[in-house]
N, C-alpha and C positions, 0 to 999 in steps of 0.2 A: 591078480596083483597089481593092473594099471587102476582100477576100481578103487583097490585100498589105498594106491599114491593120489588121488585125485581128492577123495573122502581125506586125505592127511593134509592136503593142500589146501584145501575148504575149509577146515577146522583152524587151520595157522592163520590164513588170511583173514578168518572174520576174527579170532585174537589179535590179531594185530590191527585190526581196523578198530576194537577199542582201544588200542591205546595212539591210535595214530589220529583222532578225532579233530585235533590241532583246532582244540577252542581259543578263540585270540580273547584272553581272560583280560587285554589290554582294554577292551570295551567294557567292562565290568567295572563296577565301585570294590574297590577290596579294602576290607575292612581287618586292619591287623592287630592282633590281643594274643589270650590265650591260643587260640585254636582261628587261626587267619580263615577269611572265607572272604566270596567272591559274590555279589548282588548283581545277577542281571534283571534289572529292575522291569526291563522292556518286555520281556517272558515270563516272569514273575518265578524266576528260579533264583539258588542256593547252590554254591560248591562248596564246599570244605575244603582247604588244603592240609592234609595230613601229613606229619614229618615224624611226629615221635610214637611209632609203630611198639606197643607192647607197655607204653607208658602210664601206670595207673592215674586216674583222676578220678573226680565226683560229678557222677550226672543227676539233677536235680528238676523234676519236671513240677509245674504250678500251674494254677487256674488264676491267672490275673483278671478277666472280667468273668464272673458266675452267674448262676442261675436265679438265685434270690430267694432259695424256699428255705425256710430253718430246717424243717423236715426232709429233705433230698440231702441237705449236707455238702454243695456243691457252692460253697462262698469265692466272691471275691477274697483273692489273697490267698488262696490255701496254698501250704505247699504240700506236695506229694510224694514220694519215695527219693528217700536218697539214697543214691547205688555209687558203687565203687565199682569203675570201668576201664577198659583199654583197648583201643586198637588193633586189631591181628591183621595179618592180610596172607591170604591162600589164594593162589591163583590171582585171579582177576578182581576179584572182592575183597573188600576189608570189611571185616565184621567189629562191630561195636558189641563186646561182651562182658557182660554183668559179673566179677567174681564170688567166690563164695566165701565170705568171711566168718560165715556162722561155725566153721571147723577148720582149724589153722594148725601149723606145724610152725613153730620156732625152733631150728635145728641148724648145725653146722651142716648136717649129713644131707647131700643133694637129693639123695635116691629116698631118705624118709620122708624131705618136703615132698616130692613127687608122690609118695605113693598116698599121701596123705589128699594132696590135689586134687589127683585123679581120682579119689573113692566116690570124692560127692560132685553132685552135679553143678555147671555153671548156666547161665541163661544169655543165649545170642538174642539180643534185644534188635538188633538189625543188620540187614549184609548191603554195603553199598558196592555198587560196580564200577571200579576205577575208568575214569573217562580221559585222563590222561598225565603220565608224568612229568613234572615238573620241576629239575633242576634237585633229584633225589627226593621230592614228595610227592605225595599222590593226589589227584582232583578228584573228586569224589560228586557227585550232583547229589544234594541230599532234601531235595523237596519233598519228597514224598513221605519223607522220613516225618519233618518236620509238620506235616499235614496230619500224620496219626493221632488217633487220640491217646493221646499217650496216658495223659490222668485218667482216664477210665471212665468220663462222663456216662457215655453210653451204657456202660454194665451197672453203674449205680442205678442210672433210670429202668433200666432192666428187671434191677432187682429189687427196686424199690415200686415194682410193676405201676409203672408210668408209662410204657409201652416197650416196642423194641426199634432200637433207632443205629442207623451205621453214617460213618463220616461220608459227606457229599463234596467228591472235590470240586464240582464244577462251583459250590457255594463257599469255598475256603481260600484263605490266600496268606502269604504272608504277610505279618502287622509293622511295616516300615519303621513306625514313629519309634519303636520301643527295640530295634534290632539294635545290639551294641556291642561292644568288645575293648575289653580292657587286657593289661597283661595278665593278670588272673583270673580271668573269667570272661566266659562268653556268651553272651545272652541273643539267644533269636526266640522271637513270639508269633504264633501265627492266628490267625482268625479261622475259628472251627466250628462247620456246620452241619449238625445229624440231623437226617432226615427220617421220618415214620410217622405213624401213626399217634398224637399225645390221649392216653387212655385213662391217665391217673389224674385225679382232680390237685393235687399238688403242682403239677408241673404246670396244669390249665391256666390256676390262676398265676401263674408270674410269667406266661410265654405270649407273646401276641398272635402270634399263628400256631395253627391247628397240625404243622407237621413238622415244623422245623424250629431248632434250638441250636443257638448260636453263642459261642464263647470266646474265649481268648486264652489262648495256653503258653505257657514261658516254657523254653527249655536251657537249660542253666549247664555250662560244662564247666567245673571250678577246678582249679588247682588245687591239690591236696596240702595240707597244712606241714610245715616241716616236722622232724620229730622229736625236737627238743622239749614237747608238753610233756609233762610228769604224770602218768596217767595215778587215780587214788583209788582203793581199793573200798568195792562196796560193803558197807555195814546194814544191818535188816532196822538198826536202832537209828543211823543217823538221818533220813529222812529225806535222802537222796533219790531220785531216777538211777539207773544203771544201764550198761549194755552188758549182753554177756556172750561168750562162745566156748567151744570144745578146743584144748589146746592140747592134741593128741600126744605130743611129745612130752607133756606133765609126768615125772615118775611116780612109779604106782603109791610110792605112800603121800603123795598130795591129791588136791580134788583136782578133776580136770575139767569141771567149770572154772574160767575163770569170769570176775565181776569186776566191772569198775564203774564209780559214777559218773555221769553226765557235767560238766561245768564248763564257764568258759577258761579261757588262759588268763591269769591274772597273777603277774609277778612284781614284788617289791623291788624297787631301786635300790634299798638297803637291807636286805634279807635277813641281817642279824639285827636290825631293830622292831624293837616294841611297835611302833608306828611308823609307817614310812610311805613315801608319795610310790606311784604304782609306772612300771614303765610303761603301759598302754592301759588307759582309763576304760570300761566297759560303759559307752552310751547309747542309749535309746533316743529315736525319732518318732515325735508323735507325728502321726497322720496330718497335713492340713487341711485336709477336708472337715476335721471335728470342729464344731462349732464353740461358742461359748456360750456358756458359762464352761462348758462339759471339757474344753482343752485346757483350760486352766488346773480344774481338779485332778484330771486323769494325770497330768505332768506333776501336780503337788502328791498324788499318793501314789504316782509311780517311785517318785524321788524318797519315799519313805526308806527304801532299803539300803541308802547311803547310811542310815545309823547302823545296820546292822553288818556293812564295810568298815566302816570305822570302830565298830566295837572290834571289828576282828583285824586290827590292824593298819588296814589299808586306809591312806589319806588320799582324799579327792578322786579316789577309785573308781568312783560310779554314778552316773547321772542322766537322767530324762531332759529332753528339749524340745522342742517344737522343729519338726524337720524343714531345713531350708527350702527355698523355692527351688523347683525342678528335682528333688530328688528320687528316684525310681525306687519307690519303697522294695520292690521284689529284689531290686540287686542284693545278691550274700554280702557283699563288704559292709551294709547296714544292720546292724539291730532295729526293731520297728514295731509301733503300738499302732496297729491299724483300726480306722473305726469303718465298722460294716453295717451295710443295710442289709433288711430282709425281710419280706411280706408280714412276719409276725415275729414274737418276740421268741429270744432261745439262747443258744450257749455263745457263751465266751469261752476262747483258750486260749492257750500259750505252745505253740508251738518251736522246731528248731531244724535248723540244718547243721548235723552232727557228723565227725570222723568216725564210721564205724569201726576203723580199730580200734580207738583211744577210747571215745567218747567223749571227746572235746568238742563243746558248740560254736560253731564257727558263725552262726545267724539266729537270734533270735526274733520269733515273730508272732508275736500278739494279734489277736481279732476279738475286737470288742463288738459284740451287737448296738446297735445304736436304739433297739427300742425296748430293752432293757430300763433305760431312766424312766420313761413313763410307766413302766409298770410300779416302778418305786414308787413313781409322784403318786399312781392310782392308792398304792397303800396308806400313803401319809393321806391323801385327801378321803378318805374311809376312816379313818381314826381323827382326824383333825376335825373333819367337816365343816368347812371356813365359808360356805357361799352363804350365811344366813341376810348378808345385805346386797346380793346380787353376784357379781361376777370375779370381782377380786380375791387371787389367791393369798392363802397366808406364806408367807415366805418362810415358814418354818418348814413346809413341805419339800421348796427347792431345797433348802439346806440338807435334808433326810435324803433327798435322792442323789445329790452331790456328794456327801459323806461317804453315799453307797457306791458311787463310782470311785470315789479316791480309796476305798478298799478293793473294789475290783481291778483296778488296774495294778497295786502292787501287787496282786493276788497271782494273775496272769504272767505277767512279769517274772513273777516267783516260779513259774512252772519253767520259764524259759533259763533260769538260770539255773535250771537244774533240780530244783526242790519239788517233791511228792506232796500231796495233799496231807493234813494234818488234821486230825477233825475230833481229836479229844481237847482240843484246847479252849474251846469255849467253856468246858467245864473247868477250866484253870484262867479264869479270870482272862479271857480272849488274848491267849499269847502267841497267837499267831494267824496271819493275813494268809496262812493256807488252809484254813477250816472254811467253811461255808458258814457264813453270819446271818442269825437272824436278829432283826435291828432289836435293841433293847430297850422296851418302851415301859417307863412308869407313870403310875397316878400319884397323885396325893390326897388326902382324904376327903377332898370337896371334888374328888372325880376329876381334877386337871391332869393333862399328861405332860411330862415331860420327856421331850427327845434329842436332848441335849447330848447325852451319853449313846444315842443309838447306835452310833458305828465307833469303835476307836479310831484314833485319829492320826496312829502312829505303828513302828513296823513291832512286832511282837517280841517278847522276852524268847520265847520258841526259835522264832526265826533268826535273832543274834546266834543262839547256839548251833542252828543249823549252818549259818555262814561259816563261822568257825572250823565246824567239822570239815565243810566242804572245802573251802577256800583257802585257809588257815594258814600260815609260813610254820615250818617244823623251826622250832628255836634250836640253838646251838645246844648240843648236849643228849639230846634227845632224838630216837629214830621216829620215822612216821608210824608206826605202829605204835610206840608207847603214847606219841600224841593223840593219836586219834584216842586209844584206849582212855586215856587219861579225860579227855574232853567230853565222853559219852559218859561214862562213871560223873564227871561234877554235873553234866546234865543232869540226869536223873536224880542226883543228890538232891539237887534245887527245887524238885519235885515236878520237873515237867516230864510227859511222856510222848510216844509217838506211835500215834495208829493210822492207819491209812484204806483207801478204797477199800480192799480187799476184806476188812473186817468192820464197814462202816456202811457200804453202799445199800446190801443185800437185807431185804424188808427180815429175811431168817436171823440175822446178826445178834451176835448173844454179848459181843462187849457192853458194858456198863454207861459209859461215857462217850465211845466214837460214835457220832452219829452228824448228819447234815441238818442244817438249818435250825439248831435248836440253840438252848442258853442254859444258864443255870449250873450250879453244883450240883444239885438235886433236880433229875428231871421230871419227877413227880411232883415236887412243891413247885417246880416252874409251872408246870400243865396246870396246875390249881391256880395259879398264878392268872395266867393267861386266860384261864376260863373268866375268872371273875372281872378281868380288865375286857374281856369281849362281851360278857353280860351288860355291863355298865354302858359300851358304846353303842350295843344294839339299841337299849334302851332310850339314846338320844340319838336315834339314828332317823334322818328324813331326808327331807329336799334340800337343806341344808350342806348335804354333800354334795351337789353338783350345780353347775353355774346356771343362772337364769338364761335361758332360750335351749338348753339341754332338753332333749325327748325325756319324760319322766321314767319313760320304762327303762332307759341307759342307769337307772339308778341302781338296775341289780348289778351291774357289771363293778362297782362302789361295792354293793356287799357283799360278793362275793369272796375277796380276799380279807376282809373282816369279818364274813362269817366262818371262814375258815382258817383262820388267822392262827390255830392249835395245830394243825394238821401234820407237821414235822414232830411237834413234840408229842404228840399221840406216838407216833413211832419210835422216839427216842423211848420214851415210859415202855413199849411195851419190851424193849430188850433187856429189860430187867425182870421179867418173867422168865424162869430159864436161862438166866444169864450169866456170864462166866467172867470174872475179873481177870485179865490177861493181858501180856504186853510181848513184845518180841526179845524174847529173854535169852542170852546166851551162854554157856558153861562160864561158868567165874565171875560173872558181872555182880552189881548192885541191885537190881531190877527183883521185886516180890515174885513169888511165885505166884501161878494160876491157882484159883478157888471160885467155888460158886459164889454169886450173889447173896450176901445174908437174908436168912427168911424176913425178917422186918421190912428190909427194902423191897424184897419181892411181894410183899402183899401190900404194901404203901403206893407201888406201880397200879397192882391192880383194883386198889380203894379208886383212884385216880382217874384210872381206864373207864371204869363201870360208869363215873360222874359223866363221861362224854355221852353215854347212852342213855342219861335219863331222859324223858319227854319234856322237863323242865329246862334243863340246858339246850335241847334240842330244836324245839318249838322256835319258829320266826316269829316275833313279835305283833303283834294282829296291827298295831299301826303303821308298822311297814309292808304288811301285804295292803293293806289300803291305800298307799303311796303309790305301787308299781302296779300301772296298766297294763294288756295284752302288746304286743311288739307292735309299734308303727309301721308303715309303710317303708321303705327303705333299709330298716334297722331291724333287720334278722337277728335268732339266735346264732352264737359263736362257741368257739370253742373254748370261751373266757365266761361264757353261762351257764347256770345249773341247767341240764337234760330235764326236759317238760313230758309229763304224763297226762298232762292236761290240755292239750293241745294250744292254742293261742295265749294261755293266759300263763301267769306266773303259777307254779306249780309249789303250793306249798309245805310240800309233803317231800318233794326232790331234794332240798338242803340236806333235812334231818335222814334222810335214805342215804344221802353219799356219805355223811358221818359213820354211820353205824356199819355201812360196810367198811368205810377205811379200817375202823377199831378191830373189828372182829376178823378183818382178814388179816390183820397184822398181828393179833392175840391167838388167835387160832392157826396158826401157821403151822406147817406138819413136822418143820426142823424144831421150832419153839416148841410143841407141844410132845415130842421127843425127850427133847431135854428135859422137861419139867418131869416128865417118868422117872427118866434113869435118874436125876438129881436125888429123886427122895430115896431111891432102893439102894443111893450112896452114903446118905445122911438122913434118915426118916426126920430129922429136924426142920426140914426145908420143905416146901408146898409141892403136893404130891396133883398128879394130874387128876384124878379123881375129886380134888379138893378145889380145883380151882374150877373145873366145870358146875360143881356144886356152888360155888359162891356166884357164878355167873347165872347160873339157871336159876338161885333164889331170887335173884335181884330182877332180872328182866321178866321173870313169869310170876312176879307178885299179883296177889289179887286186886290190888287196890289199881282204881281204875279213875284215870284224871278225866276232865271233861274238856270239851270243845276238841280242837284240833288235835289236842294232847292223845286224845282218845287213840286216833289213826296211826300217831306216832309211836305208843306203844305197842299197837297190835302190828304195826309194820315191824316194830324193833324185835318182836317176838317171833313173826314169821323169817326175818332175816339170822337169827339165831339159829334157828331149826335150819334153813338153808345152808347155815356154814359149817354145821353140827354133820350134816350128810354130807356136804363134801369133803370133810376131811376123815368121814367114814369109809369114803370110796377113794380116798387119795393114797395111791400106791405107794407114795413116800411116806407115808405114817407108817410106823410100828404096827406089826400086825396087836399087840397088846394095847396102844393107842387106840387103834380103830376099834377093836373089841368092846372098849371102856366106851368108846362114844356112841356105837351102838346098841350097849345096854342103857346109856344115859337116856337116849333119845325112846329106845321101849319103854323105860320108867316112865317119861313123861307122856306117852302114849296110853300107857296101858298097866302103870304099876299103883301103887295104892293111893299115891297123891298124885293120881294123874289129872290132866289140864282139863279134860273134860268134867272134872269133879268139882272145878273151883266154883261155877256157878250154873244153873239148870236153866238161866233164861236170859234172852236179850242178847245184846250183840257181843258181847265177851262167851256166850255159851256158843253162839254160831262160830267163832273164829275157831274156839277150843276144839270144837267139834272137826274142822275145816285141819287144822294142823295135825290131829288125830288121824285123820285118815292120809293125810300127806305121810306121816311118821310110818304108817302101817304101809300104804304103797310101796315106799321105801324098803324095807323088813322083807316085804316079800318078793319084791322085784330091785334090788338095790341097785340094777346095770342101768334100767331102762329108764328111772324116773329124771325127769327135768325140771330145774328150779327157775325161779324167773331170775330174768337176766339181768345182770349187775347194772346199774344207772354209770356212768362214766363221769367220772368228777371232772370239774372245770381244773384245765391244764396249773398244773403246780410245777414240781420237779421230778421226772425230768419233763424236756417238752424234744422232739423228736428223737433221733436214735442214739442208741448209748456210744455206738462205735464213734461216733462225734463229739461225746463230750467231754468237758472239762468243768465250766462252770454252768452254774444253772439258776433259771430265773426261781423265785416264789413265786 
């Protein structure tokens, strides 16, 4: 009994001691705001004063000083997750708890609400021990909380195989210059050092030390917006991103999943007026670290959206301007366009802080990669080849690059306005900045280039319709449902369509118009036009493409984007083969029904694709080969050059091999060939898989032998086709019938009446034919064990880095 009493007293005393530390808060720097806190700078500590328990607010983490590698995706200014959280007190602890808003209950029955809340897990993000009570509020030390790797830098590095890292408290601290407090948001920043052994090339290339990575992370506590914001229902035809959740109080007769678009709050001063000033405009601020003339181009391009808001009835509703001196770009109160540096070119993207309850965008945050303008400039350099008389560049090169940046600014801001990619619009006279544009380059009869319309310099017509759908004010006498449906019907009656990422990015895609980095109403015709332009520029290509004083081997860096300028049009053209014309149709609307791409268009696409693997198209002109020496000291090969099978010298076959692999990998895609087979069963007027194989084989395995290097290009192309056919025959995702037909085609090539070895009886072609015959028979006899030659990696194009970080890509 006495022992129990002593134990109880000890527990009580220890509990009381927690509340009786008697911190002398007057010695600390108190910063009042959304969540008051005290800074003990002498000891490097921070104390939160918590007085609103169980009151929801937003918690956002971000990376204010990054790693600098595009592939790792840890950029300066990168936003982290937006969470709805609240403080809850339990005993001598206060928990920071993330609420689960994926599953909701909107009911006046408390028991029903509780049953749904208790059915799904929450996440306790941190537990603070109460250090002291202070006039009804609780003082907690939060130093360790702010020293956590909340942004997940260590886990990202580990997943990317760069090493294993943990936070080192001895090398981490609060970062006082940007610790601030405001009435509606509290901003605390910390220097975080993660230690471990760097094992990956990407991280070692951007980190000075071998065992430590130091970044800065921001923690933002933000007041939730009021509930005056009006949610707008999502429609797959409308072109907007969305939030979704399950509402378990929904009547059985209605869908349980609710979807609402994401957008800024924008209200007319006079909702009844066709055009009205707004209560509060949407303003974006450009990073003052952006150099000229880039800054002016980004502001000009970003302001394209004012045209769309004006067309939707909002006057002076939107603008982009240079950030004032001293503005904190990470502050949630400001929409920003940030100029971000990395060691290699890569993504630009538009992120946002959104209210998870409603989809309201609170902060738009654009990150633009600074090196992409140099890639655009390089593309112009290869096309214009301006250095015939020395080092003075042609002004048209800079104009092309800046026009691209104008479009990029509008594109990424569009995402932070809530708008999705719209990839079918390049076939509709470039009707949206939300497409991925390849420059429209034309030439006259004399071969002179015209770059004046390379990029459109205004908002697109589709974009105006999208803003009207997402932001437009419902006129008197109409319900919102009626207004939205009429807007969509008018949009599609005007000839516009919306197709986005899920039907455009995948190389297996089937849509005939929705592609990335393409142009033209007809993909095959545009491909043939680009092949002609490319051939002309390759014939004139020379040392006039690089400035005087540049190592001549670096001519290759300029050659790469010129030689591969048609790579994305190839991908677009393949999607017509086995393609289907479709849209996001809903019952009762005015969009057409889906249908297979007509046979004529599929065959035109196949003809154009086969042009890309003809030796005459693939061969690098001999005069170029004579100009590119081996790489000099200090200028090794990079991801922007062709892979070489010939050691230090420029490999004359590698560019051709790269293109052949691209064409055959797209064309002989398993899903595509499955569709080709099935379409013919449904309509025998459409190409069959057998007919496609026959046409490809007939051209590639012709008995005509070109001369010179084109001989090897032809033999390489034959080998590559066999390799891709073997890969398809082994592919478990291909249908059994497609695999069977492919095996039969290979058997015919090796052993049939028109077998390869029967083309000639001696010489190089005979030796090559015997090799392919042995290769095919080895597969037919031991299909699992045969290995094919490793595919050369193409120089970087789109994408670069991780798809998870992507929005916009370089080409």
